[in-house]
N, C-alpha and C positions, 0 to 999 in steps of 0.2 A: 643384417644389420636392423633393430628392432625398432618399430612404427614409433614414435613417442606421441603418446593420445593422450593430454592431460582433462579432466574437467574440473572446471572453475566452480569451486563450494560457493561463492558468493548468493546462489539462491538461497542456499542454506539459512541463509540468515537476514531474513527479509521478508518486508510485505511485499514484496512482486516476486510474482510466481514465476521467475526466468532462472534455467538453466544455460551456463555456455561452455563450448568446448574448445579446447586449439589442439589440433593438428598437425605434427610434421611429418610430411609424408618421405614412406622408406625410400631411400638412392635407388631399390630395383624392381620399388611400383611400374606397371605396366601401364597401357593409357587406360580409362576406363570411365566412364562417366558418373560427373559426382554427385548427383542422386545414389545411382546403387553403391558407389564408393563407400558415401555416406552412410547408409541401410544397412552396407552389412558389419558397419564399425561401432555405431551406436545404440546402446540400449534400449530399448522399450520407442525407437522412434523409426516410425514405419515409413516407408516409400511416400505414402500422400502427405504425412506432415514433413517431410524433409522438402517436398518438394512445395509444398506452400511455405515453407522458410525461403526456401532459395527464390523463389515469386515474388517474399515480401521487402528482400535483400539483405535478410539476413545470416545470410552464408557471403564469407569476403573468400579469396583467394589471391593471399599476395594483397591485400588489402585491396584489391576490387569485386563488386559486384561481380555475378556472373550467371549463367544462365544451366537450365535444368543440363543440357545436351555437353556443357563444357568437360573436357577430358585432363583427370587429374593427371599429374606431371611430376616427376620424380621429386622431392623435397620440397615442390609445395607447402605454402605456409597456411592452413585452413582454419577459418574462425567463424566460428556457428553461434547463434544464438535462438533457443526455443525456449518455446513454451514448457514450465515444471508440468512435469508428468506429478498428478495425485497420489499418492502410493495409499491401499487399503482401504479407500471410500468404501469397495463394495459395491452393490445395488443401491442407489439410494432414494427412502421413500417418500413419493411424491404428497407434500403437505399441503392444504388451504389456508396458508399462513396470508395474511393481506401485504402486497408490496407497494411501496411509493415509484412507480416506475414515472423517470420523465424525460425516458424518449427509448422510442425503439424502432429498430426497423431489421432487415435479413440476414445484417451482419452483427449490430451488437444492440446490447440494451443497457441503459443507465439506470441503475436504482439510487435513489435516498433512502438510506440504511435508518433504522430508529438506532435509540442505545440499545443495548441489552440484545440484540442480534446478533447471535456466533455467522460467521460467513461461510464456513461450510464444517460439517460431521467433522469429528477428533472425539480424542478422550475426555469423557466427561461433558459432552455436548453430540449425543448420537443423532439429536431429531430437534425439529426446531429454527433450523439455521437458514439462513440465506438460499443454497442449494437445493433444500427442500421446497421452500417456497419458487423457486424458479422450475423445480420439474416439475408442480402444479400446472405452474400460469402454461408453461409450456403445451403438456398434455391436457387442459384444459381448450384452450385457445386453438389447438391444433398446429401451433404453429413451427417452421422448419428449424430443426437445429443441426447443429453439428454433428457429423460422423459417428455413431455410436451412442448417441443420443446424451443430453446434458443430465440424464437418469444415471447413467456409467460414466461419465465425463465431465466434469463440468466446465465451462470456457472460461475458467477463473484468469485474469493475469496480476491481480491484486488483491489486497484487503483491508480495511482499516477494523483496531480492534471492535470488541464487542462491545465495552460500554464507549466506545465513540460512535457519533450519527454523523451520517453526511453520504455522500458522493461516494459512488465508484460505478466500475464500466465491467460489463461481462459481454465474454466475445459467442458470436452463433452460429460463426460458420470457423474452420482451421485455418481460413489463411486471416481471416480479422482475429486471429488469436496469436499468428504466429508477427503479423503486423502491429500491434497492440504491443505483445512483449520487447517487439526490437524497440520501438518508442522508448518504454521503459529504462529498457537496458540503456539508453542512449539518452535519459533523463530530460526528453522534451517534451514529456507530459508535460502539465502544470498542474500542478496541485495544492490551494491555497488554505487552508485552515483558519478559524477564528479559537484561543484560549484564552481561559480566565487563568492569570498567572499570579502567586504569590509578590510580593513588592512594585516595584516598577524598576525594570532592568535599565541600566546606563551604559554603555550608550542607548538611545531610544530605539536606534536602527542599527541590525549589527549583524554577523553571522559567526555561529556555532561551527565550527571546522575541527571536530572529533570524532574519532573510531570508535562502534559501536559494536558490542557484542555479549555473550552472555556471559551473566553473572558469575563468578567464579564458584561461589558456593549455594548461590539460589536461583533453582532452576530455571523458572517461569519470570526471572527480572532478566533486564540487559546492564549492562555497566556501559559508563564510559572510558576509555584507556586514551588517554590525550597523547600519551606519547607514541602511540601507534601500533604499539606490540602485541595488541589483542585485536579480534574484532574484526570490523571492514569501516571504508574510509566513509563516513555521513556527511551530511552536509544541511543546515539545516539556517536559514535566511530570516529573519524577524524584522518586526517593525512595531511599537507602541501604537495604537490605533487610541486609545482611551483610558490613560491613569485613571484613578480612582482610590486614590491614598496608599490601603493598604496593600489593593492588590489592582491589577492593570489588564484591559483589552487587549491582547496580540493578536497580530497576524502573522502566521509562522507560512514558510513556503519554500516547501520540500525539492531539494535538487537531488538527493538519493532516498530509500526510501525502506532504512532499517527497523525491527520490530522496534514500537517504543519511542520510534526517533526523538519524537519531540518532546516527548514525557522525561527521558532521560535526558535531552539536550539540554532544557530549559532547566530540569535539577540540578544540573553540570553548573549551569551561571548564577543556579542561586534562588529560582524563581521557580519553584513544581507549582504544577497545577493544580489549581481550588477542586479541593475535596477527590486527589488521585491517592487512593487506598496505599497504592505497589508502592509508589515513591514520596509517599511522605508530605504528601497536599492535603491531608485529611485533618489536620490540625492546626491549632491556630498559630501562624508562622511570624504574622506582623500584626501591630495595633498594642492597643492599650489593653491593662490586666483586669478595665474594670467590669463587673457582672454583667451588664446592660449590653457591654459591645461581646462578650460570650456570647450570652444569648443572641444574640443578633447574627454573629459567626452560626452558630447553632441553627437559627433558623433557614439562612443561606444553604447549608450543605445538605436542609432537608430538603430545596429546593430543587437541589441540582444531583443527587444521592448519587453520584458518577464523576471519572474527569472530565471537566469542561473543557473540552474537545470537540470542536467540527467541521469536519471534511467541507468546508460551504463553498468551493468552486475546484471543478475538472474541466480540463481541455486538454484535445488531442487533436490530430489528423485523419481524417474518417478512412479508416483502410480501402472503401474502394474508390468513393468517389475522388476523393484527396481534397477534399473542404475542411475548413478548420470548426472543428465543432470549440462552443463552449457554453458550459450550466454553472450554474448556482445554485445552492440550497439556500433556504429562511435559518433560522435560527429556531432550535425546535424549541416546545414551549418551555422545559426544565432550565433548557439553559439562560432563555429571554426573560424567566424570572428571576434565576441569582443577578443578573446583571440589573435587572429591574430595581430590585432590592438595593444593591452596593449604588447605583446610582441614588439612589432616596435617603441612602445612608449620610452619603458625599453633600447633596445641598441640605440633609437638616445640619451637617455641621458646620457646612458655609456659610446658614444664617444666623447659625449661634458664632460666628468668630466675631 
């Protein structure tokens, strides 16, 4: 009988660098330590990586966590959550790029990323990324990094879009990476975003529960599949914080982490993000036809020349101490300026009423 080993492709379509495996052990399998068993069967997974995943509670047998010396038995049902291996990066060049470090210890580092910075090198972005900046930071400060070095193996467990600002956490040890990956997979990481959207969502508080996946024709875009026939499950909770006539300041809480999730979910319910060129928010969608209003909106576009989305808060359990960690990031200047302009416009409109 051939052993059933399935790789869950969920990690391929998200901002969370997590991959999962499901293994049904062959009926003829002899007793073998689970760390050895998994190292033999999972590509690119070293024994150290497997052992850290087991220690972090990311390996379950028949629904229960186990220790590294657990002996695999025939027909065991094994589920594994691992940090995704980033392929094709090669040796990352350390670059002296300023970083806003919110928190740092031997296990992890929390960064407040500016809009315009790509998280890691890729097609069209070979340098100038967050990973390049981290490599410089670790080398300069002579700080300990995960085995293999951040230069060769960045400890990323999630990312945010290039033109989205705000918080993200990076692991500095194998164990921390495994522990955080499990938290992302279990949706226990707490992430809240602020978004300026066109219109005023009705109801003012709700949940968008619709699959998100790659656009069928446009490679760099995502699409909503409400029937669930394509893509992956995606859940966004939203709440209007401040209605501003033709736009609204909205808080979005992610339960899942699909690529462009907030952007496509808000477009799906009829409220694209302000100045989101990829999803149609870079033109006037609400308001009057008067030239004065068009000039005002253009001024607001110029104030925030990107999608109005900011990763405001991040909460998770510290991998080593077990302490509940929570961080907040203030609105960056461009977002704050656009918001100020809309508030001023509303105030002027109200005074004329």
